[in-house]
Jmol script that loads the backbone (N, CA, C; Angstrom):
load data "model"
ATOM      1  N   GLN A   1      -7.874   5.466 -18.602  1.00  0.00           N
ATOM      2  CA  GLN A   1      -7.309   6.010 -17.395  1.00  0.00           C
ATOM      3  C   GLN A   1      -7.065   4.880 -16.397  1.00  0.00           C
ATOM      4  N   VAL A   2      -5.952   4.965 -15.696  1.00  0.00           N
ATOM      5  CA  VAL A   2      -5.625   3.995 -14.663  1.00  0.00           C
ATOM      6  C   VAL A   2      -6.384   4.357 -13.392  1.00  0.00           C
ATOM      7  N   HIS A   3      -6.998   3.361 -12.753  1.00  0.00           N
ATOM      8  CA  HIS A   3      -7.558   3.578 -11.435  1.00  0.00           C
ATOM      9  C   HIS A   3      -7.262   2.372 -10.554  1.00  0.00           C
ATOM     10  N   LEU A   4      -7.267   2.619  -9.250  1.00  0.00           N
ATOM     11  CA  LEU A   4      -6.864   1.643  -8.257  1.00  0.00           C
ATOM     12  C   LEU A   4      -8.014   1.377  -7.302  1.00  0.00           C
ATOM     13  N   VAL A   5      -8.244   0.114  -6.979  1.00  0.00           N
ATOM     14  CA  VAL A   5      -9.308  -0.291  -6.071  1.00  0.00           C
ATOM     15  C   VAL A   5      -8.702  -1.103  -4.941  1.00  0.00           C
ATOM     16  N   GLU A   6      -8.855  -0.618  -3.711  1.00  0.00           N
ATOM     17  CA  GLU A   6      -8.289  -1.257  -2.539  1.00  0.00           C
ATOM     18  C   GLU A   6      -9.333  -2.100  -1.818  1.00  0.00           C
ATOM     19  N   SER A   7      -8.858  -3.133  -1.130  1.00  0.00           N
ATOM     20  CA  SER A   7      -9.712  -3.977  -0.318  1.00  0.00           C
ATOM     21  C   SER A   7      -8.875  -4.643   0.762  1.00  0.00           C
ATOM     22  N   GLY A   8      -9.532  -5.244   1.735  1.00  0.00           N
ATOM     23  CA  GLY A   8      -8.857  -6.019   2.757  1.00  0.00           C
ATOM     24  C   GLY A   8      -8.763  -5.371   4.117  1.00  0.00           C
ATOM     25  N   GLY A   9      -9.138  -4.112   4.236  1.00  0.00           N
ATOM     26  CA  GLY A   9      -9.112  -3.453   5.525  1.00  0.00           C
ATOM     27  C   GLY A   9     -10.207  -3.976   6.440  1.00  0.00           C
ATOM     28  N   GLY A  10     -10.101  -3.613   7.720  1.00  0.00           N
ATOM     29  CA  GLY A  10     -11.096  -4.036   8.683  1.00  0.00           C
ATOM     30  C   GLY A  10     -10.590  -3.918  10.095  1.00  0.00           C
ATOM     31  N   LEU A  11     -11.281  -4.582  10.999  1.00  0.00           N
ATOM     32  CA  LEU A  11     -10.954  -4.576  12.424  1.00  0.00           C
ATOM     33  C   LEU A  11     -10.175  -5.836  12.776  1.00  0.00           C
ATOM     34  N   VAL A  12      -9.059  -5.666  13.477  1.00  0.00           N
ATOM     35  CA  VAL A  12      -8.230  -6.791  13.882  1.00  0.00           C
ATOM     36  C   VAL A  12      -7.686  -6.528  15.283  1.00  0.00           C
ATOM     37  N   GLN A  13      -7.478  -7.593  16.056  1.00  0.00           N
ATOM     38  CA  GLN A  13      -6.925  -7.457  17.393  1.00  0.00           C
ATOM     39  C   GLN A  13      -5.416  -7.241  17.358  1.00  0.00           C
ATOM     40  N   PRO A  14      -4.859  -6.591  18.377  1.00  0.00           N
ATOM     41  CA  PRO A  14      -3.401  -6.452  18.447  1.00  0.00           C
ATOM     42  C   PRO A  14      -2.707  -7.805  18.317  1.00  0.00           C
ATOM     43  N   GLY A  15      -1.627  -7.819  17.544  1.00  0.00           N
ATOM     44  CA  GLY A  15      -0.911  -9.052  17.266  1.00  0.00           C
ATOM     45  C   GLY A  15      -1.425  -9.823  16.067  1.00  0.00           C
ATOM     46  N   GLY A  16      -2.547  -9.415  15.528  1.00  0.00           N
ATOM     47  CA  GLY A  16      -3.131 -10.093  14.389  1.00  0.00           C
ATOM     48  C   GLY A  16      -2.530  -9.658  13.072  1.00  0.00           C
ATOM     49  N   SER A  17      -3.093 -10.192  11.982  1.00  0.00           N
ATOM     50  CA  SER A  17      -2.584  -9.941  10.635  1.00  0.00           C
ATOM     51  C   SER A  17      -3.711  -9.562   9.691  1.00  0.00           C
ATOM     52  N   LEU A  18      -3.361  -8.790   8.673  1.00  0.00           N
ATOM     53  CA  LEU A  18      -4.242  -8.456   7.572  1.00  0.00           C
ATOM     54  C   LEU A  18      -3.430  -8.412   6.292  1.00  0.00           C
ATOM     55  N   ARG A  19      -4.096  -8.697   5.175  1.00  0.00           N
ATOM     56  CA  ARG A  19      -3.488  -8.502   3.870  1.00  0.00           C
ATOM     57  C   ARG A  19      -4.358  -7.556   3.057  1.00  0.00           C
ATOM     58  N   LEU A  20      -3.786  -6.421   2.685  1.00  0.00           N
ATOM     59  CA  LEU A  20      -4.465  -5.448   1.849  1.00  0.00           C
ATOM     60  C   LEU A  20      -4.163  -5.729   0.379  1.00  0.00           C
ATOM     61  N   SER A  21      -5.147  -5.476  -0.468  1.00  0.00           N
ATOM     62  CA  SER A  21      -4.993  -5.654  -1.906  1.00  0.00           C
ATOM     63  C   SER A  21      -5.287  -4.353  -2.626  1.00  0.00           C
ATOM     64  N   CYS A  22      -4.589  -4.118  -3.719  1.00  0.00           N
ATOM     65  CA  CYS A  22      -4.805  -2.951  -4.569  1.00  0.00           C
ATOM     66  C   CYS A  22      -4.800  -3.428  -6.012  1.00  0.00           C
ATOM     67  N   ALA A  23      -5.971  -3.442  -6.627  1.00  0.00           N
ATOM     68  CA  ALA A  23      -6.122  -3.934  -7.991  1.00  0.00           C
ATOM     69  C   ALA A  23      -6.107  -2.765  -8.968  1.00  0.00           C
ATOM     70  N   ALA A  24      -5.218  -2.824  -9.948  1.00  0.00           N
ATOM     71  CA  ALA A  24      -5.141  -1.810 -10.990  1.00  0.00           C
ATOM     72  C   ALA A  24      -6.041  -2.186 -12.159  1.00  0.00           C
ATOM     73  N   SER A  25      -6.539  -1.183 -12.851  1.00  0.00           N
ATOM     74  CA  SER A  25      -7.473  -1.404 -13.946  1.00  0.00           C
ATOM     75  C   SER A  25      -6.803  -1.954 -15.203  1.00  0.00           C
ATOM     76  N   GLU A  26      -5.490  -1.928 -15.261  1.00  0.00           N
ATOM     77  CA  GLU A  26      -4.746  -2.436 -16.393  1.00  0.00           C
ATOM     78  C   GLU A  26      -3.341  -2.798 -15.938  1.00  0.00           C
ATOM     79  N   ASN A  27      -2.583  -3.423 -16.818  1.00  0.00           N
ATOM     80  CA  ASN A  27      -1.222  -3.819 -16.500  1.00  0.00           C
ATOM     81  C   ASN A  27      -0.307  -2.598 -16.566  1.00  0.00           C
ATOM     82  N   ILE A  28       0.133  -2.129 -15.414  1.00  0.00           N
ATOM     83  CA  ILE A  28       0.923  -0.907 -15.352  1.00  0.00           C
ATOM     84  C   ILE A  28       2.276  -1.102 -14.694  1.00  0.00           C
ATOM     85  N   PHE A  29       2.553  -2.273 -14.165  1.00  0.00           N
ATOM     86  CA  PHE A  29       3.701  -2.431 -13.281  1.00  0.00           C
ATOM     87  C   PHE A  29       5.042  -2.339 -13.996  1.00  0.00           C
ATOM     88  N   SER A  30       5.069  -2.465 -15.303  1.00  0.00           N
ATOM     89  CA  SER A  30       6.308  -2.282 -16.043  1.00  0.00           C
ATOM     90  C   SER A  30       6.696  -0.819 -16.165  1.00  0.00           C
ATOM     91  N   ARG A  31       5.757   0.077 -15.877  1.00  0.00           N
ATOM     92  CA  ARG A  31       5.983   1.511 -16.041  1.00  0.00           C
ATOM     93  C   ARG A  31       5.859   2.304 -14.747  1.00  0.00           C
ATOM     94  N   TYR A  32       5.067   1.827 -13.804  1.00  0.00           N
ATOM     95  CA  TYR A  32       4.779   2.562 -12.578  1.00  0.00           C
ATOM     96  C   TYR A  32       5.525   1.995 -11.388  1.00  0.00           C
ATOM     97  N   ALA A  33       5.968   2.884 -10.520  1.00  0.00           N
ATOM     98  CA  ALA A  33       6.325   2.506  -9.167  1.00  0.00           C
ATOM     99  C   ALA A  33       5.059   2.496  -8.323  1.00  0.00           C
ATOM    100  N   MET A  34       4.947   1.531  -7.421  1.00  0.00           N
ATOM    101  CA  MET A  34       3.774   1.377  -6.577  1.00  0.00           C
ATOM    102  C   MET A  34       4.164   1.530  -5.118  1.00  0.00           C
ATOM    103  N   ALA A  35       3.213   1.967  -4.306  1.00  0.00           N
ATOM    104  CA  ALA A  35       3.494   2.158  -2.893  1.00  0.00           C
ATOM    105  C   ALA A  35       2.217   2.088  -2.075  1.00  0.00           C
ATOM    106  N   TRP A  36       2.400   1.828  -0.788  1.00  0.00           N
ATOM    107  CA  TRP A  36       1.354   1.967   0.213  1.00  0.00           C
ATOM    108  C   TRP A  36       1.721   3.111   1.150  1.00  0.00           C
ATOM    109  N   TYR A  37       0.755   3.973   1.407  1.00  0.00           N
ATOM    110  CA  TYR A  37       0.853   5.033   2.395  1.00  0.00           C
ATOM    111  C   TYR A  37      -0.236   4.835   3.439  1.00  0.00           C
ATOM    112  N   ARG A  38      -0.091   5.523   4.562  1.00  0.00           N
ATOM    113  CA  ARG A  38      -1.155   5.521   5.559  1.00  0.00           C
ATOM    114  C   ARG A  38      -1.260   6.888   6.213  1.00  0.00           C
ATOM    115  N   GLN A  39      -2.448   7.163   6.752  1.00  0.00           N
ATOM    116  CA  GLN A  39      -2.691   8.427   7.428  1.00  0.00           C
ATOM    117  C   GLN A  39      -3.621   8.190   8.605  1.00  0.00           C
ATOM    118  N   ALA A  40      -3.124   8.496   9.792  1.00  0.00           N
ATOM    119  CA  ALA A  40      -3.916   8.417  11.005  1.00  0.00           C
ATOM    120  C   ALA A  40      -4.558   9.769  11.282  1.00  0.00           C
ATOM    121  N   PRO A  41      -5.654   9.808  12.046  1.00  0.00           N
ATOM    122  CA  PRO A  41      -6.309  11.083  12.345  1.00  0.00           C
ATOM    123  C   PRO A  41      -5.353  12.089  12.973  1.00  0.00           C
ATOM    124  N   GLY A  42      -5.330  13.304  12.434  1.00  0.00           N
ATOM    125  CA  GLY A  42      -4.488  14.357  12.961  1.00  0.00           C
ATOM    126  C   GLY A  42      -3.026  14.260  12.603  1.00  0.00           C
ATOM    127  N   LYS A  43      -2.644  13.294  11.767  1.00  0.00           N
ATOM    128  CA  LYS A  43      -1.245  13.111  11.408  1.00  0.00           C
ATOM    129  C   LYS A  43      -1.051  13.189   9.902  1.00  0.00           C
ATOM    130  N   GLN A  44       0.186  13.446   9.497  1.00  0.00           N
ATOM    131  CA  GLN A  44       0.532  13.545   8.088  1.00  0.00           C
ATOM    132  C   GLN A  44       0.567  12.169   7.435  1.00  0.00           C
ATOM    133  N   ARG A  45       0.194  12.105   6.178  1.00  0.00           N
ATOM    134  CA  ARG A  45       0.304  10.861   5.442  1.00  0.00           C
ATOM    135  C   ARG A  45       1.777  10.443   5.335  1.00  0.00           C
ATOM    136  N   GLU A  46       2.043   9.157   5.544  1.00  0.00           N
ATOM    137  CA  GLU A  46       3.409   8.672   5.546  1.00  0.00           C
ATOM    138  C   GLU A  46       3.557   7.440   4.660  1.00  0.00           C
ATOM    139  N   LEU A  47       4.741   7.277   4.112  1.00  0.00           N
ATOM    140  CA  LEU A  47       5.055   6.101   3.313  1.00  0.00           C
ATOM    141  C   LEU A  47       5.173   4.875   4.205  1.00  0.00           C
ATOM    142  N   VAL A  48       4.552   3.784   3.792  1.00  0.00           N
ATOM    143  CA  VAL A  48       4.663   2.502   4.474  1.00  0.00           C
ATOM    144  C   VAL A  48       5.660   1.598   3.747  1.00  0.00           C
ATOM    145  N   ALA A  49       5.452   1.396   2.454  1.00  0.00           N
ATOM    146  CA  ALA A  49       6.299   0.516   1.663  1.00  0.00           C
ATOM    147  C   ALA A  49       6.164   0.874   0.195  1.00  0.00           C
ATOM    148  N   GLY A  50       7.219   0.626  -0.573  1.00  0.00           N
ATOM    149  CA  GLY A  50       7.199   0.888  -1.999  1.00  0.00           C
ATOM    150  C   GLY A  50       7.850  -0.230  -2.785  1.00  0.00           C
ATOM    151  N   ILE A  51       7.469  -0.341  -4.058  1.00  0.00           N
ATOM    152  CA  ILE A  51       8.071  -1.306  -4.968  1.00  0.00           C
ATOM    153  C   ILE A  51       8.216  -0.641  -6.329  1.00  0.00           C
ATOM    154  N   THR A  52       9.405  -0.718  -6.921  1.00  0.00           N
ATOM    155  CA  THR A  52       9.674  -0.090  -8.205  1.00  0.00           C
ATOM    156  C   THR A  52       9.203  -0.977  -9.347  1.00  0.00           C
ATOM    157  N   SER A  53       9.219  -0.416 -10.557  1.00  0.00           N
ATOM    158  CA  SER A  53       8.869  -1.204 -11.732  1.00  0.00           C
ATOM    159  C   SER A  53       9.819  -2.381 -11.926  1.00  0.00           C
ATOM    160  N   GLY A  54      11.046  -2.264 -11.426  1.00  0.00           N
ATOM    161  CA  GLY A  54      12.004  -3.349 -11.499  1.00  0.00           C
ATOM    162  C   GLY A  54      11.880  -4.382 -10.397  1.00  0.00           C
ATOM    163  N   GLY A  55      11.018  -4.121  -9.405  1.00  0.00           N
ATOM    164  CA  GLY A  55      10.762  -5.091  -8.360  1.00  0.00           C
ATOM    165  C   GLY A  55      11.497  -4.872  -7.057  1.00  0.00           C
ATOM    166  N   SER A  56      12.329  -3.856  -6.957  1.00  0.00           N
ATOM    167  CA  SER A  56      12.993  -3.587  -5.694  1.00  0.00           C
ATOM    168  C   SER A  56      12.028  -2.935  -4.714  1.00  0.00           C
ATOM    169  N   THR A  57      12.208  -3.221  -3.428  1.00  0.00           N
ATOM    170  CA  THR A  57      11.283  -2.754  -2.397  1.00  0.00           C
ATOM    171  C   THR A  57      12.000  -1.903  -1.367  1.00  0.00           C
ATOM    172  N   ASN A  58      11.223  -1.072  -0.688  1.00  0.00           N
ATOM    173  CA  ASN A  58      11.730  -0.305   0.430  1.00  0.00           C
ATOM    174  C   ASN A  58      10.610  -0.122   1.445  1.00  0.00           C
ATOM    175  N   TYR A  59      11.012   0.080   2.715  1.00  0.00           N
ATOM    176  CA  TYR A  59      10.058   0.168   3.812  1.00  0.00           C
ATOM    177  C   TYR A  59      10.455   1.279   4.760  1.00  0.00           C
ATOM    178  N   ALA A  60       9.465   1.865   5.402  1.00  0.00           N
ATOM    179  CA  ALA A  60       9.750   2.700   6.556  1.00  0.00           C
ATOM    180  C   ALA A  60      10.355   1.827   7.649  1.00  0.00           C
ATOM    181  N   ASP A  61      11.291   2.389   8.408  1.00  0.00           N
ATOM    182  CA  ASP A  61      12.025   1.597   9.393  1.00  0.00           C
ATOM    183  C   ASP A  61      11.102   0.905  10.392  1.00  0.00           C
ATOM    184  N   SER A  62      10.048   1.574  10.814  1.00  0.00           N
ATOM    185  CA  SER A  62       9.168   1.011  11.825  1.00  0.00           C
ATOM    186  C   SER A  62       8.306  -0.134  11.303  1.00  0.00           C
ATOM    187  N   MET A  63       8.217  -0.307   9.999  1.00  0.00           N
ATOM    188  CA  MET A  63       7.389  -1.338   9.404  1.00  0.00           C
ATOM    189  C   MET A  63       8.180  -2.471   8.759  1.00  0.00           C
ATOM    190  N   LYS A  64       9.477  -2.310   8.598  1.00  0.00           N
ATOM    191  CA  LYS A  64      10.271  -3.228   7.790  1.00  0.00           C
ATOM    192  C   LYS A  64      10.214  -4.667   8.299  1.00  0.00           C
ATOM    193  N   ASP A  65      10.175  -4.862   9.594  1.00  0.00           N
ATOM    194  CA  ASP A  65      10.196  -6.199  10.176  1.00  0.00           C
ATOM    195  C   ASP A  65       8.815  -6.828  10.295  1.00  0.00           C
ATOM    196  N   ARG A  66       7.766  -6.105   9.951  1.00  0.00           N
ATOM    197  CA  ARG A  66       6.401  -6.597  10.121  1.00  0.00           C
ATOM    198  C   ARG A  66       5.579  -6.605   8.846  1.00  0.00           C
ATOM    199  N   PHE A  67       5.872  -5.699   7.917  1.00  0.00           N
ATOM    200  CA  PHE A  67       5.064  -5.539   6.709  1.00  0.00           C
ATOM    201  C   PHE A  67       5.855  -5.985   5.481  1.00  0.00           C
ATOM    202  N   THR A  68       5.137  -6.508   4.481  1.00  0.00           N
ATOM    203  CA  THR A  68       5.750  -6.936   3.234  1.00  0.00           C
ATOM    204  C   THR A  68       4.901  -6.484   2.055  1.00  0.00           C
ATOM    205  N   ILE A  69       5.517  -5.795   1.107  1.00  0.00           N
ATOM    206  CA  ILE A  69       4.839  -5.415  -0.121  1.00  0.00           C
ATOM    207  C   ILE A  69       5.213  -6.400  -1.223  1.00  0.00           C
ATOM    208  N   SER A  70       4.238  -6.758  -2.049  1.00  0.00           N
ATOM    209  CA  SER A  70       4.475  -7.682  -3.145  1.00  0.00           C
ATOM    210  C   SER A  70       3.499  -7.373  -4.276  1.00  0.00           C
ATOM    211  N   ARG A  71       3.703  -8.021  -5.423  1.00  0.00           N
ATOM    212  CA  ARG A  71       2.800  -7.810  -6.547  1.00  0.00           C
ATOM    213  C   ARG A  71       2.597  -9.099  -7.311  1.00  0.00           C
ATOM    214  N   ASP A  72       1.444  -9.187  -7.961  1.00  0.00           N
ATOM    215  CA  ASP A  72       1.101 -10.284  -8.845  1.00  0.00           C
ATOM    216  C   ASP A  72       0.821  -9.664 -10.207  1.00  0.00           C
ATOM    217  N   ASN A  73       1.775  -9.778 -11.117  1.00  0.00           N
ATOM    218  CA  ASN A  73       1.634  -9.129 -12.422  1.00  0.00           C
ATOM    219  C   ASN A  73       0.451  -9.670 -13.217  1.00  0.00           C
ATOM    220  N   GLY A  74       0.190 -10.966 -13.095  1.00  0.00           N
ATOM    221  CA  GLY A  74      -0.914 -11.566 -13.821  1.00  0.00           C
ATOM    222  C   GLY A  74      -2.276 -11.062 -13.374  1.00  0.00           C
ATOM    223  N   LYS A  75      -2.397 -10.675 -12.102  1.00  0.00           N
ATOM    224  CA  LYS A  75      -3.646 -10.165 -11.557  1.00  0.00           C
ATOM    225  C   LYS A  75      -3.677  -8.644 -11.470  1.00  0.00           C
ATOM    226  N   ASN A  76      -2.605  -7.983 -11.889  1.00  0.00           N
ATOM    227  CA  ASN A  76      -2.508  -6.524 -11.810  1.00  0.00           C
ATOM    228  C   ASN A  76      -2.802  -6.030 -10.394  1.00  0.00           C
ATOM    229  N   THR A  77      -2.235  -6.707  -9.413  1.00  0.00           N
ATOM    230  CA  THR A  77      -2.571  -6.448  -8.019  1.00  0.00           C
ATOM    231  C   THR A  77      -1.314  -6.304  -7.174  1.00  0.00           C
ATOM    232  N   ILE A  78      -1.338  -5.311  -6.296  1.00  0.00           N
ATOM    233  CA  ILE A  78      -0.312  -5.092  -5.288  1.00  0.00           C
ATOM    234  C   ILE A  78      -0.878  -5.490  -3.928  1.00  0.00           C
ATOM    235  N   TYR A  79      -0.039  -6.088  -3.076  1.00  0.00           N
ATOM    236  CA  TYR A  79      -0.461  -6.527  -1.758  1.00  0.00           C
ATOM    237  C   TYR A  79       0.392  -5.881  -0.677  1.00  0.00           C
ATOM    238  N   LEU A  80      -0.195  -5.741   0.487  1.00  0.00           N
ATOM    239  CA  LEU A  80       0.544  -5.375   1.684  1.00  0.00           C
ATOM    240  C   LEU A  80       0.171  -6.370   2.777  1.00  0.00           C
ATOM    241  N   GLN A  81       1.100  -7.256   3.109  1.00  0.00           N
ATOM    242  CA  GLN A  81       0.907  -8.199   4.202  1.00  0.00           C
ATOM    243  C   GLN A  81       1.358  -7.538   5.495  1.00  0.00           C
ATOM    244  N   MET A  82       0.470  -7.455   6.464  1.00  0.00           N
ATOM    245  CA  MET A  82       0.740  -6.792   7.735  1.00  0.00           C
ATOM    246  C   MET A  82       0.621  -7.815   8.857  1.00  0.00           C
ATOM    247  N   ASN A  83       1.702  -8.010   9.595  1.00  0.00           N
ATOM    248  CA  ASN A  83       1.747  -8.942  10.714  1.00  0.00           C
ATOM    249  C   ASN A  83       2.069  -8.196  12.004  1.00  0.00           C
ATOM    250  N   SER A  84       1.785  -8.843  13.120  1.00  0.00           N
ATOM    251  CA  SER A  84       2.073  -8.278  14.446  1.00  0.00           C
ATOM    252  C   SER A  84       1.538  -6.861  14.572  1.00  0.00           C
ATOM    253  N   LEU A  85       0.294  -6.682  14.222  1.00  0.00           N
ATOM    254  CA  LEU A  85      -0.295  -5.348  14.189  1.00  0.00           C
ATOM    255  C   LEU A  85      -0.434  -4.757  15.584  1.00  0.00           C
ATOM    256  N   LYS A  86      -0.247  -3.452  15.657  1.00  0.00           N
ATOM    257  CA  LYS A  86      -0.307  -2.692  16.895  1.00  0.00           C
ATOM    258  C   LYS A  86      -1.396  -1.633  16.793  1.00  0.00           C
ATOM    259  N   PRO A  87      -1.914  -1.161  17.931  1.00  0.00           N
ATOM    260  CA  PRO A  87      -2.921  -0.091  17.870  1.00  0.00           C
ATOM    261  C   PRO A  87      -2.452   1.135  17.095  1.00  0.00           C
ATOM    262  N   GLU A  88      -1.168   1.467  17.156  1.00  0.00           N
ATOM    263  CA  GLU A  88      -0.660   2.624  16.433  1.00  0.00           C
ATOM    264  C   GLU A  88      -0.622   2.426  14.921  1.00  0.00           C
ATOM    265  N   ASP A  89      -0.896   1.216  14.440  1.00  0.00           N
ATOM    266  CA  ASP A  89      -1.035   0.975  13.010  1.00  0.00           C
ATOM    267  C   ASP A  89      -2.407   1.387  12.491  1.00  0.00           C
ATOM    268  N   THR A  90      -3.312   1.733  13.379  1.00  0.00           N
ATOM    269  CA  THR A  90      -4.643   2.168  12.972  1.00  0.00           C
ATOM    270  C   THR A  90      -4.549   3.406  12.093  1.00  0.00           C
ATOM    271  N   ALA A  91      -5.108   3.326  10.889  1.00  0.00           N
ATOM    272  CA  ALA A  91      -5.014   4.416   9.922  1.00  0.00           C
ATOM    273  C   ALA A  91      -5.826   4.049   8.693  1.00  0.00           C
ATOM    274  N   VAL A  92      -6.001   5.024   7.813  1.00  0.00           N
ATOM    275  CA  VAL A  92      -6.479   4.754   6.471  1.00  0.00           C
ATOM    276  C   VAL A  92      -5.265   4.465   5.600  1.00  0.00           C
ATOM    277  N   TYR A  93      -5.296   3.350   4.904  1.00  0.00           N
ATOM    278  CA  TYR A  93      -4.185   2.931   4.057  1.00  0.00           C
ATOM    279  C   TYR A  93      -4.539   3.183   2.592  1.00  0.00           C
ATOM    280  N   TYR A  94      -3.608   3.821   1.875  1.00  0.00           N
ATOM    281  CA  TYR A  94      -3.820   4.219   0.493  1.00  0.00           C
ATOM    282  C   TYR A  94      -2.822   3.544  -0.436  1.00  0.00           C
ATOM    283  N   CYS A  95      -3.310   3.083  -1.563  1.00  0.00           N
ATOM    284  CA  CYS A  95      -2.458   2.595  -2.639  1.00  0.00           C
ATOM    285  C   CYS A  95      -2.089   3.759  -3.555  1.00  0.00           C
ATOM    286  N   HIS A  96      -0.866   3.743  -4.081  1.00  0.00           N
ATOM    287  CA  HIS A  96      -0.363   4.840  -4.902  1.00  0.00           C
ATOM    288  C   HIS A  96       0.425   4.295  -6.084  1.00  0.00           C
ATOM    289  N   ALA A  97       0.196   4.869  -7.259  1.00  0.00           N
ATOM    290  CA  ALA A  97       0.945   4.552  -8.474  1.00  0.00           C
ATOM    291  C   ALA A  97       1.607   5.823  -8.980  1.00  0.00           C
ATOM    292  N   HIS A  98       2.865   5.714  -9.432  1.00  0.00           N
ATOM    293  CA  HIS A  98       3.662   6.902  -9.701  1.00  0.00           C
ATOM    294  C   HIS A  98       4.576   6.704 -10.900  1.00  0.00           C
ATOM    295  N   ILE A  99       4.632   7.728 -11.755  1.00  0.00           N
ATOM    296  CA  ILE A  99       5.644   7.844 -12.799  1.00  0.00           C
ATOM    297  C   ILE A  99       6.268   9.228 -12.686  1.00  0.00           C
ATOM    298  N   ASN A 100       7.572   9.286 -12.693  1.00  0.00           N
ATOM    299  CA  ASN A 100       8.281  10.563 -12.698  1.00  0.00           C
ATOM    300  C   ASN A 100       9.567  10.406 -13.498  1.00  0.00           C
ATOM    301  N   ASN A 101       9.510  10.776 -14.774  1.00  0.00           N
ATOM    302  CA  ASN A 101      10.686  10.750 -15.629  1.00  0.00           C
ATOM    303  C   ASN A 101      10.590  11.896 -16.621  1.00  0.00           C
ATOM    304  N   THR A 102      11.490  11.923 -17.590  1.00  0.00           N
ATOM    305  CA  THR A 102      11.509  13.032 -18.542  1.00  0.00           C
ATOM    306  C   THR A 102      10.335  13.013 -19.510  1.00  0.00           C
ATOM    307  N   HIS A 103       9.617  11.907 -19.594  1.00  0.00           N
ATOM    308  CA  HIS A 103       8.511  11.782 -20.537  1.00  0.00           C
ATOM    309  C   HIS A 103       7.128  11.852 -19.901  1.00  0.00           C
ATOM    310  N   ALA A 104       7.032  11.582 -18.612  1.00  0.00           N
ATOM    311  CA  ALA A 104       5.721  11.540 -17.977  1.00  0.00           C
ATOM    312  C   ALA A 104       5.840  11.795 -16.480  1.00  0.00           C
ATOM    313  N   LYS A 105       4.828  12.445 -15.941  1.00  0.00           N
ATOM    314  CA  LYS A 105       4.712  12.672 -14.506  1.00  0.00           C
ATOM    315  C   LYS A 105       3.256  12.420 -14.136  1.00  0.00           C
ATOM    316  N   VAL A 106       3.017  11.303 -13.469  1.00  0.00           N
ATOM    317  CA  VAL A 106       1.668  10.853 -13.163  1.00  0.00           C
ATOM    318  C   VAL A 106       1.607  10.366 -11.716  1.00  0.00           C
ATOM    319  N   ASN A 107       0.535  10.718 -11.031  1.00  0.00           N
ATOM    320  CA  ASN A 107       0.249  10.224  -9.693  1.00  0.00           C
ATOM    321  C   ASN A 107      -1.203   9.754  -9.642  1.00  0.00           C
ATOM    322  N   VAL A 108      -1.420   8.536  -9.186  1.00  0.00           N
ATOM    323  CA  VAL A 108      -2.756   7.975  -9.047  1.00  0.00           C
ATOM    324  C   VAL A 108      -2.899   7.411  -7.644  1.00  0.00           C
ATOM    325  N   TRP A 109      -3.996   7.750  -6.979  1.00  0.00           N
ATOM    326  CA  TRP A 109      -4.293   7.274  -5.628  1.00  0.00           C
ATOM    327  C   TRP A 109      -5.542   6.416  -5.618  1.00  0.00           C
ATOM    328  N   GLY A 110      -5.519   5.392  -4.769  1.00  0.00           N
ATOM    329  CA  GLY A 110      -6.728   4.658  -4.470  1.00  0.00           C
ATOM    330  C   GLY A 110      -7.608   5.432  -3.501  1.00  0.00           C
ATOM    331  N   GLN A 111      -8.767   4.859  -3.196  1.00  0.00           N
ATOM    332  CA  GLN A 111      -9.739   5.551  -2.348  1.00  0.00           C
ATOM    333  C   GLN A 111      -9.427   5.429  -0.864  1.00  0.00           C
ATOM    334  N   GLY A 112      -8.560   4.522  -0.490  1.00  0.00           N
ATOM    335  CA  GLY A 112      -8.216   4.278   0.894  1.00  0.00           C
ATOM    336  C   GLY A 112      -9.069   3.186   1.517  1.00  0.00           C
ATOM    337  N   THR A 113      -8.477   2.444   2.445  1.00  0.00           N
ATOM    338  CA  THR A 113      -9.190   1.415   3.187  1.00  0.00           C
ATOM    339  C   THR A 113      -8.809   1.517   4.660  1.00  0.00           C
ATOM    340  N   GLN A 114      -9.803   1.449   5.525  1.00  0.00           N
ATOM    341  CA  GLN A 114      -9.595   1.647   6.957  1.00  0.00           C
ATOM    342  C   GLN A 114      -9.066   0.378   7.609  1.00  0.00           C
ATOM    343  N   VAL A 115      -7.993   0.522   8.379  1.00  0.00           N
ATOM    344  CA  VAL A 115      -7.463  -0.543   9.217  1.00  0.00           C
ATOM    345  C   VAL A 115      -7.558  -0.085  10.666  1.00  0.00           C
ATOM    346  N   THR A 116      -8.238  -0.866  11.492  1.00  0.00           N
ATOM    347  CA  THR A 116      -8.391  -0.548  12.906  1.00  0.00           C
ATOM    348  C   THR A 116      -7.863  -1.708  13.731  1.00  0.00           C
ATOM    349  N   VAL A 117      -6.894  -1.428  14.602  1.00  0.00           N
ATOM    350  CA  VAL A 117      -6.287  -2.438  15.461  1.00  0.00           C
ATOM    351  C   VAL A 117      -6.714  -2.137  16.894  1.00  0.00           C
ATOM    352  N   SER A 118      -7.555  -2.990  17.444  1.00  0.00           N
ATOM    353  CA  SER A 118      -8.120  -2.737  18.767  1.00  0.00           C
ATOM    354  C   SER A 118      -8.640  -4.036  19.358  1.00  0.00           C
ATOM    355  N   SER A 119      -8.559  -4.146  20.678  1.00  0.00           N
ATOM    356  CA  SER A 119      -9.125  -5.277  21.385  1.00  0.00           C
ATOM    357  C   SER A 119     -10.507  -4.956  21.940  1.00  0.00           C
TER     358      SER A 119
END
end "model"
wireframe off; spacefill off
backbone 0.3
color backbone group
């Protein structure tokens, strides 16, 4: 079974940076689309950034100029580089792996990692 382990969250001051990591238990990136989501208290979970099995990326408009999603196939790890952080970025960030085609439909979530932006 595929499982995801997140790390890198913590407390950072406004304007600071963090890099989140999501390590997969096996090499899945040739088959899965990967993404980062976040959920703040009292709000709906929202997409932050995604990367397809082919390597193309997409971002929510509010994050496109500050956040970058990337992957290291050799380490089976997805990253989210977050720069110029704002208090409204405070949320639990979740890693997600997804397959949706005629042969398989799979969704896997990480446990989430807390990001707090505060002075």
